[in-house]
Structures are given as structure tokens and as C-alpha cells.
N, C-alpha and C positions, 0 to 999 in steps of 0.2 A: 037953333037948327044945326050949326056946325058941331056943337057938343054931341048931339044925337047921332050925327053922321060919323063922327070920330068913334063913338061908342060901338056903333054897328060894325065899322071896319075893324076895330080892336077885337071884338068878339069873334068875327069871322077869322081873323088871323090866329087867335087862340085855338079855335076848332081845327084849323088846317095844320097848325103845329102839333097839336095832340095826335091827330090822325097820322101825320108824318112819323112821329115816334113809334106808333103802333105798327105802321106798314113796314118800317125798317126792322122791327123785331119778328113779326109773324107773317106779314103779307095780307092782301085784301081778302082772300077767301075765308080767312079765319077771324075776321073782324066784323063787328056789327055796330050800329049807331049808338047802342047803349055804352059800349066800351069807349067809343070816341067821346061821348058826353062825360063819362066818368073821368077820363084823363084830362079833358078840357075844364072840368069842374063847372059844368053847366048842365041844365036840365036837358033830357032827351028831346023835348019839344023845341028847345032853343036850337039844337042842331038841325032839326027838321025845318025850322024857320028860314035857315040859310041854304040848306041842301036837301034835295028830294031823295037822294040815295047815297050809299057809301061810294058807289062808282063816281058820282058827281064830286064828292069830297076828294076822291083819289085823283081825278083829272086836275083839280085845283092844286093838289099837293105837287103833282108833276110840273104844272105851270110855275108854281112857286120855286121849285128846285131849279128850273131853267133860268128864272130871274136871279136867284142866288148865284148861280154859275156866272152869269153875265157880270154881276156886281163884283164878285170875287176876282174875276179876271181883269176888270177895269183897274183894280187896285195895283196891278203890276206896273202901271204907268207912273205910279208915285215914286218909283226908284229914281235915283239920280243919274245912273249910267245905263246905256243900252244893254250891256252884258248882264247887269243886275236885273234889269227888266226881263230879259230872256230867261235868266235862271229862275226868277220868281214865278214867271209864267209857267214853266215846266213843273215847279214844285206845287203851285196852286192847282194846276191841271191834274196832277197825280192825286192830290188830296180829294178833289172833286170827284174824280173817277172812282176812288176807293169808297167814298160815301154813297155815290149813286148806285154802285154795283150791289151794295147791301139791299137797297130798295128794290133794284131790278130783280135780284135773285129770289126775293120773297114774293114778288108779284109779276113774274115774267109774262104770263098769259094776259093778265089784265093790262099791262103796259102795251103789249102788242095790240090789244083790242082798242085802246084809246089813241094809238098812234095817228090815225087819220084826223082826229080832233085837234091834236097838238102839232100836226105836221108843219103848219106855217110858223109857229113859234120855234120849232126845232131847226127849220131851215134858216130862219133869221139869226138864230144863235150861231149856226155854222158860218154864216156870212160875217157876222160880227167878229167871230174868232179869227177868221182869215184876215179881216181888215185890221184887227188889233196886232196880229203878228206883223203885218205889212207896216203898220205905224211904228212898231219897235225897230224893224229893220231900217226904215227911212230915217228915224231918229239917229240910229247908229251910223248911218252913211253920212248924214249932215254933220254929226259931231266928230267925224273921222275915226270912229271906233271900229266901224265895219267897212269892208269893201265887198260890195255885192253888184255883180253885173246886171242881173235881172231880178229885181225885188219881187215883182208879181209872181214869177215862176217859183222862186224860193218860198214865198209865203204859201202858195198853193201846195208845194211839195211837203212843207212842214205840216200843213193842215191835213193832208191826206195820210201822212204818217200817224198823226194823232188819232184820226178816225179809225185807222186800221188797228192801232194798239188798243183803243177803246173797245173795239169789237172783240178782240182776243180776251180781254179781261172780263167783259160782260158775258161772253159765251163760256167762261171759265176754262179757256184753253191754256192760259198762263196764270200764275199766282200773282197776288198783289206785290209780293216781294220782287218777283221777276220784272213786273211792270215798272217798279220804282227804279230798278237798275237800267232798264231800257230808256226811261226818261232821262236819267242822269247821263248815260253814255251818249245818247243822241244829242243832248245839250252840249256836251264836251266836244263831240265831233263837229257839230254845227259851229260852235264858237271858234274852234281851231280853223275851220274853213273860211269863215267870214273875216277873221282877223289875220289870215295868212299873209296878206299884202301890206299889213300895217305893223311893222315891227318898231 
């Protein structure tokens, strides 16, 4: 029974990953189930066993991306110091945004259409990010690396900055290169501020 369940889950993941590759290249409107099956190296009927439509596949791709974001950001806590955690957080956040913006630009209308379906997952990710930033700041305060008067307020401010920068990149108002600079500059300013009373 478990072997069968594992095989089903593995096939589903293969289909979603194949679709993700296609969506990043061309977008949902130019893709059909045959193409997804070809990249996944499965029969078209197999794809239909798991998904009723390409839109349903796309919804799962976005959900998968949100899960990847969460897992990648969790990795920042593996660093040994708070300033390295913070630095890694901004580096990972930039890389995630760069990858997601590819997917978004190719399927902008489709993503907007499925936003109500994935609203809860998106909101949970925002909350998770804010709590992760807070955890890094608290760790820094406990280890005497950081001096922060109001950790909640600073975590909220950092989160809002990231959301604003994300919107600028997704709406193509700034380039990826500029976004990278903003991430780095914000990290350096932030580090300077939180370390200012700890010489």
C-alpha cells in the first residue's frame, strides 16, 4: 500500500515539476497537457489521472513554489550567527524573487486568476516570513549581537519593505540587478542599525 502511495506521490511531483519548467519558459496560455506529459515523460492519460486541466496543474505549481520558498527561508536558521542568518535571509529572498518573477511574468493573468484559491497559503507564508525575521532578531538580541528596542516593530518594518520591493520587481518597475542592490544595501543599513550599540 505504501509503495503504491509513494509511486502516486512521486508521479504527481514529476508532473508538477515538468509543468513548472514549462510555465517558467512560456506561460500557461501557450501550454497544453500534451506538452506537460512529454516533459514529464508520462502518458497524457496519466496527467489527466492527476489533474483535470492545465489550470489545476498551475495551481499546484504555485502551491509548490510557496512551499519551496518556506523551506528555503527556513535554511537561513542553520547559520551560526544572527548577522549571517540575516545576510543569508536577504540572499535567499532575492534568489526566490528572481525565480518567481520569471514564472509570474509568463503567466501574470493566470496567477491573478488563481490568487483567491491560494490566498490562505500566501497569507500563511507572509506570516511565516515575519515570524522568521522576528526569530532571527530575537536570536541576535539574546546572543548580544543585536540591540533592538522593539523587535515586533522592526520585524514588521522589514517584512513591509520586502513586500514593497517584491511588488516593484514583479511589476517590472525595477530590474533584478537593482533589486539585488536594494537587498544588499538594506541588509547593510539594517545591520549597522542593530549593531550600533554593540561595539
